[in-house]
C-alpha positions as CSV (number, residue, x, y, z in Angstrom):
1,Q,12.5,15.1,-48.1
2,T,14.1,12.6,-46.1
3,M,18.2,13.0,-46.0
4,E,20.4,10.2,-44.6
5,S,22.9,12.9,-42.8
6,P,21.4,16.6,-41.1
7,K,25.1,17.9,-41.5
8,Y,27.3,18.1,-44.6
9,E,30.9,19.8,-44.4
10,L,32.2,21.6,-47.3
11,V,35.6,22.5,-48.0
12,I,36.0,26.1,-49.8
13,E,39.3,26.5,-51.8
14,A,40.0,30.4,-52.4
15,K,43.0,30.9,-55.0
16,D,44.7,34.8,-56.2
17,M,46.1,35.9,-59.4
18,G,43.3,34.4,-61.0
19,G,43.6,30.9,-60.0
20,M,47.0,30.8,-62.1
21,D,49.9,27.6,-60.6
22,V,51.8,30.6,-59.2
23,G,48.9,31.9,-57.1
24,L,48.7,31.3,-53.6
25,T,45.2,29.6,-52.1
26,G,43.6,29.2,-49.2
27,T,41.0,26.6,-47.6
28,A,37.7,27.1,-45.0
29,T,35.1,24.3,-44.1
30,A,31.9,25.2,-44.0
31,T,29.7,23.2,-41.8
32,I,25.5,23.3,-43.3
33,L,23.3,21.6,-40.1
34,I,20.1,20.7,-41.9
35,D,16.6,21.3,-39.3
36,D,14.0,18.5,-40.3
37,K,10.9,19.8,-40.5
38,N,7.9,17.9,-39.5
39,D,6.7,16.9,-43.3
40,H,5.6,13.5,-42.6
41,A,2.6,12.1,-40.3
42,P,2.7,9.3,-38.9
43,E,1.5,6.0,-39.9
44,F,0.0,2.8,-38.6
45,T,1.6,-0.2,-39.6
46,K,-1.9,-1.9,-39.8
47,K,-5.4,-0.9,-39.7
48,E,-6.7,-3.2,-36.6
49,F,-4.9,-4.6,-33.9
50,Q,-5.8,-7.4,-31.9
51,A,-5.7,-8.1,-27.9
52,T,-7.0,-10.0,-25.1
53,V,-7.3,-9.8,-21.4
54,K,-8.7,-11.7,-18.9
55,E,-11.5,-9.8,-16.9
56,G,-10.5,-8.3,-13.3
57,V,-6.6,-7.4,-14.2
58,T,-4.8,-4.7,-15.3
59,G,-1.8,-3.5,-17.2
60,V,-0.2,-3.4,-20.5
61,I,-2.5,-5.5,-23.4
62,V,-1.0,-4.8,-26.6
63,N,2.0,-2.0,-28.1
64,L,0.6,-0.1,-31.8
65,T,3.2,0.3,-33.9
66,V,3.8,3.4,-36.4
67,G,5.9,4.8,-39.4
68,D,7.7,7.9,-39.4
69,R,10.0,9.1,-42.2
70,D,10.7,12.1,-40.1
71,D,14.2,12.4,-38.3
72,P,14.3,9.9,-35.3
73,A,14.1,11.3,-31.9
74,T,12.9,14.9,-32.8
75,G,9.7,16.2,-32.3
76,A,8.5,15.6,-35.7
77,W,9.2,11.7,-35.4
78,R,7.7,11.2,-31.4
79,A,4.2,9.8,-31.8
80,V,1.2,10.9,-29.4
81,Y,-1.6,8.4,-29.0
82,S,-4.8,9.0,-28.0
83,I,-8.1,7.4,-27.6
84,I,-11.1,8.6,-29.7
85,N,-13.7,6.4,-29.4
86,G,-14.7,3.2,-27.6
87,N,-13.8,4.1,-23.9
88,P,-16.4,5.6,-21.9
89,G,-15.9,4.5,-18.9
90,Q,-11.8,5.4,-19.2
91,S,-10.7,1.7,-18.9
92,F,-8.2,1.8,-20.9
93,E,-4.6,4.5,-21.7
94,I,-2.3,5.0,-24.2
95,H,0.9,6.1,-23.5
96,T,4.2,6.7,-26.0
97,N,7.2,4.3,-25.5
98,P,10.1,6.3,-25.8
99,Q,12.8,3.8,-27.1
100,T,10.8,2.1,-29.8
101,N,7.2,5.2,-30.5
102,E,4.9,2.6,-29.7
103,G,1.6,3.3,-28.4
104,M,1.6,0.6,-25.1
105,L,-2.5,0.4,-24.7
106,S,-3.4,-0.1,-20.9
107,V,-6.2,-1.5,-19.1
108,V,-6.3,0.6,-15.9
109,K,-9.7,-0.2,-14.9
110,P,-10.8,-3.9,-14.5
111,L,-13.0,-5.0,-17.3
112,D,-15.9,-7.3,-16.6
113,Y,-17.0,-10.6,-19.0
114,E,-20.4,-10.3,-17.7
115,I,-21.0,-6.7,-18.6
116,S,-19.5,-6.8,-22.3
117,A,-17.0,-9.6,-23.7
118,F,-15.2,-7.0,-26.6
119,H,-14.7,-3.4,-26.5
120,T,-13.5,-1.8,-30.0
121,L,-11.4,1.3,-29.5
122,L,-10.0,4.0,-32.4
123,I,-6.6,4.9,-31.8
124,K,-5.6,8.4,-33.0
125,V,-1.6,8.9,-34.1
126,E,0.0,12.9,-34.0
127,N,3.4,13.9,-33.3
128,E,4.7,16.1,-31.2
129,D,5.5,18.7,-33.3
130,P,2.7,20.4,-35.5
131,L,2.4,19.4,-39.2
132,I,4.0,22.0,-41.8
133,P,1.4,23.7,-43.4
134,D,0.6,21.6,-46.8
135,I,0.4,18.3,-45.1
136,A,-2.5,16.3,-43.2
137,Y,-2.9,14.1,-40.9
138,G,-4.8,11.0,-43.4
139,P,-6.9,8.0,-42.7
140,S,-2.9,5.7,-42.0
141,S,-3.1,7.6,-38.7
142,T,-5.9,6.6,-37.3
143,A,-6.4,2.1,-36.6
144,T,-8.8,0.4,-34.6
145,V,-8.2,-2.1,-31.5
146,Q,-10.2,-5.3,-31.1
147,I,-10.1,-6.6,-27.4
148,T,-11.2,-9.5,-26.5
149,V,-12.3,-9.9,-22.6
150,E,-11.9,-13.5,-21.3
151,D,-14.1,-15.0,-18.6
152,V,-12.7,-15.7,-15.3
153,N,-14.1,-17.2,-12.4
154,E,-14.9,-14.7,-9.8
155,G,-15.6,-14.9,-5.8
156,P,-19.0,-14.7,-4.5
157,V,-20.0,-11.5,-3.2
158,F,-21.6,-10.8,0.3
159,H,-24.3,-8.1,0.6
160,P,-24.0,-6.4,2.7
161,N,-20.3,-6.5,3.6
162,P,-19.3,-6.1,6.6
163,M,-22.9,-7.2,7.8
164,T,-23.7,-5.8,11.1
165,V,-26.5,-7.3,13.7
166,T,-27.6,-6.5,17.2
167,K,-28.0,-9.4,19.8
168,Q,-28.2,-9.7,23.7
169,E,-25.3,-11.5,25.2
170,N,-26.1,-14.9,26.7
171,I,-28.9,-15.6,24.3
172,P,-29.5,-19.4,24.2
173,I,-27.3,-21.8,22.4
174,G,-28.9,-22.3,18.9
175,S,-30.1,-19.2,18.2
176,V,-30.1,-17.8,15.1
177,V,-28.3,-14.7,14.4
178,L,-29.1,-13.9,10.8
179,T,-28.5,-15.4,7.3
180,V,-25.9,-14.1,4.9
181,N,-26.5,-13.7,1.3
182,A,-23.8,-14.1,-1.4
183,T,-24.1,-14.3,-5.1
184,D,-21.9,-15.2,-7.8
185,P,-20.7,-12.4,-10.3
186,D,-20.1,-15.5,-12.8
187,T,-23.8,-15.1,-14.0
188,L,-23.7,-16.9,-17.5
189,Q,-22.1,-20.1,-15.2
190,H,-24.8,-20.7,-13.1
191,Q,-22.7,-21.9,-9.9
192,T,-23.7,-22.7,-6.4
193,I,-22.7,-21.5,-3.7
194,R,-21.8,-23.1,-0.3
195,Y,-21.0,-21.1,2.8
196,S,-18.2,-21.9,5.8
197,V,-16.9,-20.4,8.8
198,Y,-13.2,-19.0,8.4
199,K,-12.9,-17.1,11.4
200,D,-14.7,-17.5,14.7
201,P,-12.4,-16.1,17.6
202,A,-14.9,-17.7,20.4
203,G,-15.8,-20.6,18.7
204,W,-19.5,-19.8,19.1
205,L,-21.0,-20.1,15.8
206,E,-21.8,-21.9,13.0
207,I,-23.3,-21.2,9.4
208,N,-25.7,-23.5,7.2
209,P,-23.5,-24.5,4.4
210,T,-26.4,-24.5,1.8
211,N,-28.7,-21.3,3.0
212,G,-26.5,-19.4,5.0
213,T,-27.9,-19.4,8.3
214,V,-25.4,-18.4,11.3
215,G,-26.2,-19.7,14.9
216,T,-24.6,-19.7,18.0
217,T,-23.0,-23.0,19.4
218,A,-22.3,-21.8,22.5
219,V,-23.2,-18.6,24.9
220,L,-22.1,-15.0,23.7
221,D,-20.6,-12.7,26.5
222,R,-20.2,-9.3,26.0
223,E,-17.3,-9.6,28.4
224,S,-15.1,-11.6,26.5
225,P,-11.3,-10.9,25.9
226,F,-12.7,-11.2,22.2
227,V,-14.9,-9.2,22.2
228,H,-13.8,-5.2,21.4
229,N,-15.8,-2.1,22.1
230,N,-19.0,-4.7,22.6
231,V,-18.4,-5.7,19.1
232,Y,-17.7,-9.9,18.5
233,T,-16.1,-10.0,14.5
234,A,-16.1,-13.4,12.6
235,L,-15.5,-13.9,8.7
236,F,-17.5,-16.3,6.6
237,L,-16.5,-18.1,3.1
238,A,-18.7,-18.3,0.3
239,I,-17.5,-21.1,-2.0
240,D,-18.4,-21.5,-5.7
241,S,-18.7,-24.7,-7.6
242,G,-16.1,-23.3,-10.3
243,N,-13.6,-25.3,-11.4
244,P,-11.4,-24.2,-9.8
245,P,-13.6,-23.1,-7.3
246,A,-13.7,-19.6,-6.2
247,T,-13.8,-17.9,-2.8
248,G,-15.3,-14.6,-1.6
249,T,-15.1,-13.5,2.4
250,G,-17.5,-11.7,4.5
251,T,-17.4,-10.2,8.1
252,L,-20.1,-9.8,10.5
253,H,-20.3,-7.2,13.1
254,I,-22.7,-8.4,16.3
255,T,-22.9,-6.1,18.8
256,L,-23.5,-7.2,22.2
257,E,-25.9,-5.5,24.6
258,D,-25.2,-6.2,28.3
259,V,-26.9,-8.2,30.3
260,N,-26.7,-8.3,34.2
261,D,-24.4,-11.7,34.1
262,N,-21.4,-10.6,36.4
263,V,-21.3,-10.5,40.3
264,P,-19.3,-7.2,41.4
265,S,-15.9,-8.2,43.2
266,L,-14.7,-6.5,46.2
267,Y,-10.9,-5.1,46.6
268,P,-8.4,-5.4,48.6
269,T,-9.1,-8.6,50.6
270,L,-6.5,-7.9,53.2
271,A,-6.1,-5.5,55.7
272,K,-3.7,-4.4,58.8
273,V,-4.5,-2.9,61.7
274,C,-2.7,-2.3,65.1
275,D,-4.2,-3.7,68.5
276,D,-3.7,0.0,70.1
277,A,-4.2,2.0,67.0
278,K,-6.5,5.4,67.9
279,D,-7.7,5.3,64.1
280,L,-10.2,2.5,64.2
281,R,-11.3,2.8,60.2
282,V,-9.6,-0.3,59.2
283,V,-9.8,-0.1,55.2
284,V,-11.6,1.9,52.5
285,L,-13.1,-1.1,50.2
286,G,-14.1,-0.5,46.4
287,A,-16.5,-2.7,43.9
288,S,-16.2,-3.5,40.3
289,D,-18.5,-4.7,38.0
290,K,-17.5,-6.1,34.1
291,D,-20.9,-5.1,33.4
292,L,-21.9,-2.0,31.8
293,H,-25.0,0.7,33.1
294,P,-27.4,0.5,34.8
295,N,-26.2,-3.5,35.4
296,T,-22.8,-2.0,37.7
297,D,-23.2,1.0,40.7
298,P,-24.2,1.8,43.1
299,F,-23.4,-1.0,44.8
300,K,-24.8,-1.7,48.0
301,F,-22.2,-3.2,50.8
302,E,-23.8,-5.3,54.0
303,L,-22.1,-6.8,56.6
304,S,-23.0,-10.4,57.0
305,K,-25.0,-11.6,60.0
306,Q,-22.0,-11.2,62.8
307,S,-21.7,-14.0,65.3
308,G,-20.7,-13.6,69.0
309,P,-22.3,-11.9,72.3
310,E,-21.4,-8.2,70.9
311,K,-21.1,-6.4,67.1
312,L,-16.9,-6.1,66.7
313,W,-17.2,-3.9,63.2
314,R,-19.4,-2.0,61.0
315,I,-19.4,-0.8,57.3
316,N,-20.4,2.4,56.1
317,R,-21.2,3.7,52.3
318,L,-18.8,6.6,51.2
319,N,-19.9,6.5,47.5
320,N,-21.9,4.7,44.7
321,T,-18.4,2.5,44.2
322,H,-16.6,2.5,47.8
323,A,-17.1,1.7,51.5
324,Q,-15.1,1.8,54.8
325,V,-14.7,-0.6,57.4
326,I,-14.7,0.6,61.1
327,L,-14.0,-1.2,64.1
328,L,-15.9,-0.4,67.3
329,Q,-13.3,-1.5,69.3
330,N,-9.8,-2.5,69.6
331,L,-9.5,-6.0,69.0
332,K,-6.7,-8.6,70.1
333,K,-4.0,-10.2,67.9
334,A,-5.4,-12.5,65.6
335,N,-6.5,-12.8,61.9
336,Y,-10.2,-12.4,61.6
337,N,-12.5,-13.0,58.7
338,I,-15.0,-10.1,58.0
339,P,-17.7,-11.6,55.2
340,I,-18.8,-8.9,53.1
341,S,-21.8,-8.4,50.3
342,V,-21.6,-6.6,47.8
343,T,-24.9,-6.1,45.3
344,D,-24.7,-4.4,41.9
345,S,-27.8,-2.2,40.6
346,G,-29.3,-4.9,37.6
347,K,-32.4,-6.4,37.4
348,P,-32.9,-8.5,39.2
349,P,-29.5,-7.6,41.2
350,L,-26.6,-9.7,41.6
351,T,-24.6,-10.5,45.5
352,N,-21.1,-11.5,45.7
353,T,-19.8,-12.4,49.1
354,T,-16.2,-11.8,49.7
355,E,-14.2,-12.4,52.9
356,L,-12.3,-9.7,54.0
357,R,-8.8,-11.3,55.8
358,L,-8.2,-8.5,59.0
359,Q,-5.2,-9.0,60.4
360,V,-4.8,-7.3,64.1
361,C,-1.2,-6.7,65.0
362,T,1.3,-5.6,67.4
363,C,2.9,-2.3,66.8
364,K,6.2,-1.2,68.7
365,K,8.5,1.4,67.3
366,S,6.7,1.6,63.9
367,K,7.2,-2.2,63.8
368,M,4.2,-4.1,63.1
369,D,4.3,-7.8,64.1
370,C,1.5,-10.0,62.6
371,S,2.0,-13.6,63.1
372,A,-0.9,-14.8,64.8
373,T,0.4,-17.9,66.4
374,D,-0.1,-16.5,70.1
375,A,-4.2,-16.0,69.2
376,L,-6.9,-18.7,67.8
377,H,-8.6,-17.3,64.9
378,I,-11.7,-15.8,65.4
379,S,-13.9,-18.6,63.3
380,L,-12.3,-21.7,65.5
381,T,-13.1,-19.6,68.8
382,L,-16.8,-19.0,67.5
383,I,-16.8,-22.8,66.8
384,L,-15.5,-24.2,70.0
385,L,-18.2,-21.8,71.8
386,S,-20.9,-23.1,70.1
387,L,-19.6,-26.5,70.7
388,L,-19.2,-26.0,74.4
389,S,-22.8,-24.2,74.4
390,L,-24.3,-27.3,73.2
391,F,-22.6,-29.5,75.2
392,C,-23.6,-27.8,78.4
393,K,-27.1,-27.9,77.3
394,S,-26.9,-31.8,76.4
395,F,-25.2,-32.4,80.1
396,A,-27.8,-30.1,81.5
């Protein structure tokens, strides 16, 4: 039986002399605490509950209410809920609200309207403490929950995502890269899909809005700063015709194969030497190439054809990437331009000719004076010599 209070206080009085008025009296207070037994099963307030949830959404969708005549806030009163039927995909969970004892039914895995628009769950409620032996859970300790799933316009989905393709860099403008494919999950709505470019960092691509064919609008360049580890990444949108429209995003990774389209570069382009130097090894030159093997080193170093009555310098190869310029004699103080060609190992190979500026300086007391005001540039000297030779021939 449910009692208004689980605690009673009794005042007990004792008298001597047979209870006569002339006797003495003593009193004491006895406190009696009554422990509640779990002799009432929890019962749902109704046999069927209704809930509505949009597809793709998670969270609490309905609170289930029960009554229990046992002492509140005890194990005999606190409810424990469980789903005993209708949850094979584990899309639903139910937990007890400790303040109200209600069962909070939640969606934990988003529901798909196109798979099932309705769900029926059978829920059982028990107490934390077991019932006493002669009490059992009855039919009122179970209830059904009817769940209606509302259709939501979902964005199209690209297949696969991300998309990957391999192309040579420098393919002609207008080349087809691939045709993307996106489908709309809203199969019951019969929507159409249009495609557009979302992110194309280098501005190389375009997409046909109706059939999804991706083509090039510029030359693809593996050496571009927009390419990382030989891969160029672009994003595309697929937009359905719903109201309002829904959008899906697809990622495209283009792996660019190297083509020999970069000439090698030479460094350094300036060297200094004393006009009375004993060591005529002027400078070690290095070459680099933005391409990948086999379109880079080993490099071939050559001196362009030297003019004048005698050769003034030569170049010696040190290894696959470096060479050394050596003077064949001490030169007068002046600025000299030495044209050097570097050729890579690509097929076909590419050659770059760079002028090495050689400053011959006067050196005194470890100070280097490289001002060339008292000496003519060798190129100018050669031009004057040529003009003089032509003049002499004409005069003769």
